C-alpha positions as CSV (number, residue, x, y, z in Angstrom):
1,M,-10.5,-57.3,142.8
2,I,-10.4,-53.8,144.6
3,P,-6.9,-52.4,144.0
4,Q,-5.0,-51.3,147.3
5,I,-3.4,-47.6,147.3
6,T,-0.9,-47.5,149.8
7,P,-1.1,-43.7,152.3
8,E,2.2,-42.9,150.2
9,Q,0.7,-43.3,147.3
10,L,-2.5,-41.4,148.0
11,Q,-0.1,-38.5,149.3
12,Q,1.6,-38.3,146.1
13,W,-1.5,-38.2,144.0
14,L,-2.7,-35.5,146.1
15,A,0.9,-33.5,146.2
16,E,0.3,-34.0,142.1
17,G,-3.4,-32.3,142.4
18,K,-4.8,-35.6,140.9
19,V,-9.0,-35.0,140.5
20,L,-10.2,-37.8,143.0
21,T,-12.9,-38.5,145.2
22,L,-12.0,-39.3,148.9
23,L,-14.8,-41.3,150.3
24,D,-15.0,-41.7,153.7
25,V,-17.6,-44.5,154.8
26,R,-17.0,-44.2,158.6
27,T,-19.5,-43.2,161.2
28,D,-20.1,-39.5,162.0
29,E,-18.5,-39.8,165.5
30,E,-15.3,-41.3,163.9
31,V,-15.4,-38.4,161.4
32,A,-15.4,-35.9,164.1
33,L,-12.3,-37.3,165.4
34,C,-10.4,-36.7,162.4
35,A,-10.6,-36.8,158.7
36,L,-8.5,-36.2,155.3
37,P,-9.0,-32.7,153.9
38,G,-11.4,-32.3,151.1
39,H,-13.3,-36.0,151.7
40,T,-16.8,-37.0,151.1
41,H,-18.5,-38.2,153.9
42,I,-21.1,-41.3,153.6
43,P,-21.4,-43.6,156.2
44,M,-21.3,-47.6,155.3
45,N,-24.5,-48.0,156.0
46,L,-25.9,-44.8,153.9
47,I,-24.2,-46.0,150.9
48,P,-27.0,-47.9,149.0
49,L,-29.0,-44.9,149.5
50,R,-26.4,-42.1,148.8
51,H,-24.0,-43.8,146.4
52,N,-25.6,-41.3,143.5
53,E,-24.2,-38.1,145.4
54,L,-20.7,-39.8,144.1
55,P,-19.3,-38.8,140.7
56,D,-19.5,-41.1,137.8
57,E,-16.1,-40.2,136.6
58,G,-12.7,-40.4,137.9
59,P,-11.1,-42.4,140.8
60,I,-12.8,-42.7,143.9
61,V,-10.3,-43.7,147.1
62,V,-12.8,-45.2,149.7
63,Y,-11.3,-45.3,153.3
64,C,-12.3,-46.0,156.8
65,H,-10.5,-46.7,160.3
66,H,-8.4,-49.8,159.1
67,G,-9.4,-50.3,155.7
68,V,-11.8,-53.2,155.8
69,R,-15.3,-51.1,155.8
70,S,-13.5,-49.4,152.7
71,L,-13.3,-52.7,150.8
72,H,-16.5,-54.2,151.3
73,T,-18.3,-50.6,150.4
74,A,-15.5,-50.5,147.1
75,M,-17.1,-53.9,146.3
76,Y,-20.3,-53.1,146.7
77,L,-19.5,-49.6,144.5
78,A,-18.2,-51.8,141.7
79,D,-21.2,-53.9,141.8
80,A,-23.4,-50.9,141.6
81,G,-21.2,-50.3,138.4
82,F,-18.7,-47.3,139.4
83,D,-15.1,-47.7,138.1
84,E,-11.8,-46.6,138.9
85,L,-12.3,-47.3,142.6
86,Y,-9.6,-47.7,145.3
87,N,-9.2,-49.0,148.9
88,L,-7.0,-47.0,151.2
89,Q,-4.6,-49.8,152.8
90,G,-4.7,-49.6,156.4
91,G,-7.6,-46.7,156.5
92,I,-7.1,-43.4,158.2
93,D,-5.0,-45.3,161.1
94,A,-2.2,-45.9,158.4
95,W,-2.5,-42.5,156.9
96,S,-2.0,-41.1,160.5
97,L,1.2,-43.6,161.2
98,R,2.9,-43.0,157.9
99,V,1.9,-39.5,156.3
100,D,0.3,-37.2,158.9
101,S,1.2,-37.8,162.4
102,T,-0.4,-34.8,163.5
103,L,-3.8,-36.8,162.7
104,P,-5.1,-38.2,166.0
105,R,-5.3,-41.6,166.0
106,Y,-8.2,-43.7,168.0
């Protein structure tokens, strides 16, 4: 089971300076529209080839548009041996609605 993190919880972690990896698994086209600052971008379909680029230690918050692709990606990463994985509940769309309305929605 992958824990869900709300946009508000993630905002608090970032404000506190918590060291974490923000993993954006959306397509290149989606990332060009909007993204969270400081993210690492690896499209979902490339995770099996590129997950070795992720840190072995520390929390990884995975996000996509609405939270479905990121949940599947987090489950894959858990099977690959990663610990401390979180799925951003509602994805970047929820972040835009509830935390940063300046971030474009699509």
